[in-house]
N, C-alpha and C positions, 0 to 999 in steps of 0.2 A: 469663090474664085479668088477674092482678095486675100483670104487667109492662106490659101494654097500658095499664091505667089510670094507672100511675105515669108512663109515657112521655107520656100525654096531659096529665097535670098539669104535668110539666116544660115541655112545649111551651107550655101556657097561661101559665106564669110568664114565659117568654121573650117571648111576644106582648104580655102586659100591660106588661112592662118597656119594650118598644119603644114602645107607645102612650103611656105616661105620661111618656116622655122629652121630649115637646114637639117644637118645631121647631128648625131650625138644627143646632147642635152636639149638642143633646140628642137629635135624631133619629138622628144617626150613632152616638151612644153606645147608644141603644136597639136599633139594628140590630145592633151588635156583641154586645150582651148576648143578643139573640135568637139569633144564630148560635152563641154560646158555649153557651147553654142547650140548643139543639137538638143540638149536638155531644155535650154531656154526656149527654143522654137517649139518643142513639144508642149511645154508648159503654157506658152502663150496660145497655141492652137487649142489646147484643152480649155483654157479660160474663155477664149472667144466662143468656143462651141457651147459651153454652158450658158454664156450670156445670150447667144442666139436662141437656144432652146427655151430659156426662161422668158425671153421677150415674146414668145408665141402664146404664153398663157398668163403672163403677169403684167399688170400696169397699176397706176396709182389708184384706179377706181375699182380694183379687184377686191371683193369681200366674200364672205361665206355665202351670201345670197347668189352671187354670180357662180361660185363653185357648185352650189347645189343645183342651180339651173342647168349647168353643163352636165352634171351627173344624171339628172333626171330628163335630159333631152330625149333619150330613146323612149322613156315612158310617155312623154308628151306626144311624141310622134305616133305611138300606138293608140293613145286616147283620141287624138285628132282623126286618125284614119277610121277607128272603130265608130266614132261619133258620126263621121261623114256617111259611112255605109248604113249604120243603124238609124239614121234619120228617116230613111224610107220606111223602115219598120215602125217607127214611132208615129209617122203620119198615117200609115195604115191602121195602127191601133186606135188613134183618135177617131178616124172615120168609122171604124168598126164599132167602137163603144158608143159613139154618138148615134149611129144608125140603130143600134140595138135599143137604146132608150126611146128613140122615135117610134120604132116598131111596137115596143111594149105599150107605149102611151096610146097608140092608135088601136091596138088589138085588145088591150086589157082595161085601160083606164077610161078611154073616151066612151065606150059603150055604157059604162056605169054612170058617167057624168051625164050623158044624154038621156038616160032613162030615169034617173033619180034626183037630179039637181033641179032647182028652180030655173026659170028662163033667163033671169038676169045673170046668174052664176054660169050658166051654159055659155051665154054670149061673152062673158068676161074670160072664161078659160079658152074659148075658141080664138078670140082676138089676141089676148096676151100671149098665149102659147105659140101661136103661129108667128106673131111679131118677133118673139125671142128666137124662134127657130130660123127665121129669115136673116136676122142680124148675125147670129152665130155662123151660119153657113156662108154668108156673104163675106164677113170679115176674115174668116179662116181661109177661104179661097184666095182673097186678095193678099193676105199676109204671107201665104206660102208661094204665090206666083209672082208677086211684085219684087223686083230687085231692089235692095236697100240703097243702091247708089254707090258709085265708085268715082274717084277723082279722074278727070280726063288725062289721058296719057299723051295725046297728040298736041297739047298746048303747052307753051313754055311760059306764058304770062299768068299762070295760075298762082294766086297768093298762097304761100305755104309757110308753115312755121318750122318744118323740119323735112328731112328726107327719109323715106321708109327704107330701112336696112335690107328688107327682103324684096320689095318691089323695085327699089332704086328709082323712085319717082317722087316728085314733090308731094308732101302730105299737108293738106290744108288743116285749119283749126278744127278740133273735135273729130278728126279722122283717125282711125286706128286700124291696124292690120289684123285680119282674122286668119289664124293659122289653119282653120278647118276649110274655109272657102278659098284660102290662099290668095287673097287680094285685100286691098285697103277698102274700108267701108266708111262712107260719109256719115258722120254723127252716129258712130257705132254704139249700140247699147249692149248687146251680147249676141252670141250665136245660140239660137233656140233649136234643140234637137226635135222638139215636137212640131216645129214648122219645117225642119230640114232647110233652114234659111237663116241668114243673119237678120237681126232687127236693127235697122238704120234709119236714115233720114226719110226715105220714101215710103217705108212700110211700118214705121213706129206707131202711127195712129191705128192702122189696121190691127197690129198686135195687141195694143192695149184695149181696143174696142172688143176684140175677140175675147180676151181674158175677162173683161167686165161683163159682157153679155152671156158668156158661158157660165160665169159665176151666178149671175142673176137667174139664168135658166135652171141651174142645178138647185138653187135655193127655192125657186118657184115649184119645181117638181117635188122636192123634198117636203115642203110645207103642204102643198095641195094633196099629196098622196099619203100623208101620215096616218089618217084614219084607215085607209085601205091597207096600209102596211100592217097596222096592228091586227086587223081582221085576218089578213093573209097569214101572218105569223102565228096567230092562235090556231088557225085552221091546219097549218103544217104540224103544230105540236099535237093536235088531236089525232094525227095519223099514227103516232107512236104509242097510243094508248091501247089497252087490250081489245077494246071494241071501237075501232076507228069509224068515223062517219063514212057513208057511201059516196065519196067524191068520185066524179068521173076523171078520166085522164086529162081532159081539157081544163077542168077546174083546178086540179092539182098543179098543172103546168102554169096556169094563170097565177096561182098563189105564189109559186116560186119566182115567177118573173117579176111580180110586184115587189117581193122582198129584195131581189137583185137590183131592181130599179132604185129603191129607196136607199139601200146601202151604198150603191155606186154614186148617186147624185149627192148624198150627204157627205161622202168622203171627198169627192171632187170639190164641192162647195167650200169645205174647210181649207183644203190645200190650196186651191186656186184663189180663195179669198185672201189668204196671206200674201200671195204673190201679187195680186191686183192692188192690195193696200200699199205694198212696198213701192210699186211702180207709180202709184198715185202720189206718194210722198216725194219721189224723185222728180216727177213732172212739176209738182208745186214748187220745188226748189230750182227748177231749170237745169237739172242734171240728168246724165245718163248713168247706167250702172258702172261703166268704166270710169267716168268722171268722178263718181262718188268716191272711189278708192284714191284717185289722184288728188282730189280736193282735200281729203282727210289728211293725207301725208303733207300736202302743202300747208294746210292749216296748222299742223303741229310744228312744222319747220319755222313758219313765220311767228308762231306764238313764242317760241324760244328766243326770238329776237325782239320781242315786245311789240309785234305788229299784228294786224288783224287781216285775215283773208276774206275776200269778197268775191263771190262767183261773178265773173263778168257777163255771163249769159242769163243771169237772173233778172227778170223784168217785172217782178211782182207776181203773186200767186195767180190772180185772175188773168193777167196778161200771158202768163206761161201756159195756162189752160187754153186760152184763145188761140195762141200760136200753135199749140199741139193739135187742136182739132180744126184749125183753119177757119175760125169764126171771125168774120169781118163785120157782120151786122147781126142784130138780134134774131132775125129769122133763121140764121144759119144754125142756131142751137137745135132747131127742129129738122131742117133739111140736111144738115151735115153731121149731126150727132145722134138724133133719135131715128133717123131714116138712113138707109144705105146710100152712100155717096162715094164716088170715085174721084173726087177733086184732088188735085196735086197739093203737096204741102207747100207752105209759104217759104220762099227763098230757094236758092239753088244748092244749099248744103255745103257750099265752098266758102262763102263770105258770110259773116255774122255781125249783127249789130250788138256791140258791147256797150252796155249802159254803165259806164264808170268814168271817173275823173282820173287823169293821168297822175295826179298827186297822191292818189290812194295807193297804199302798199298792197299789192296783190300779185298773184301769179297769172301769167297769160299762157 
């Protein structure tokens, strides 16, 4: 609107100059002034228009990373929506594969164990196997159904370090926005499609415990069934010889099921073992997956200035593990770690105790 008014005023000056120039030579001078005034107005309008257009996408913080983020924004939107919808499929896949392993163990492995193993090994497999099964089922259910926690929107006195650009609400420390859940998550670690849920302050313990016990369960099944796997594999190979042994349909199916069990549990044990080890390292450092990337950038930035970065949420490895599992006394290592427990995590996820001195150079 301002540009339009300024352009009209410039045009009026040019017209008035032409009229006031009089006849003859004065008329030609007025016409030239009118043309020059109109040209200046159009030029200024064009310059201001370019400036306004450039201000929509350019600022002092613009770089190639920002430009690439803008160009890939449609791709991010597609990935977020696909992940949101496929989360249900991934959860169903986890339940299906876990159930298949349990069924194979009960129908194929357990009869062999009960009929041919010594009494003490039978007792060990019954106790250890069912303990791992209960821990896996309990922690997976709690990890998928427990909300990770979000900042309160109806309170104005929440301590915050910034404002979320998408939620337009105060964002406390260690809180990040999840584009898949479309909300801010307290102490966000990552969005897990296998849970169809974010991993945050309230369900971080359930997620790590599920990964840990699922890995232990897969290692247990893989090691305890290795001899049965070799026998089943050799029996399947015998079927392809010119004179195959007279196996029944039930025996052939049992052999194939044992091979499937061993391959599945061994593969999951390797893949999930790496993920569990990585999260164990992060827990020992007092970091989340998101904070790991932020702290690495901040560490490099401070190193260039000759300073040292210190994680303000690192309270020592043992204390970090105690805080993670909610261990307040020695008996909690049994009742809250080795047994199913629904206790709430320490703290509210909004305020955090930072063990650092103000004189230390670090990022907050």
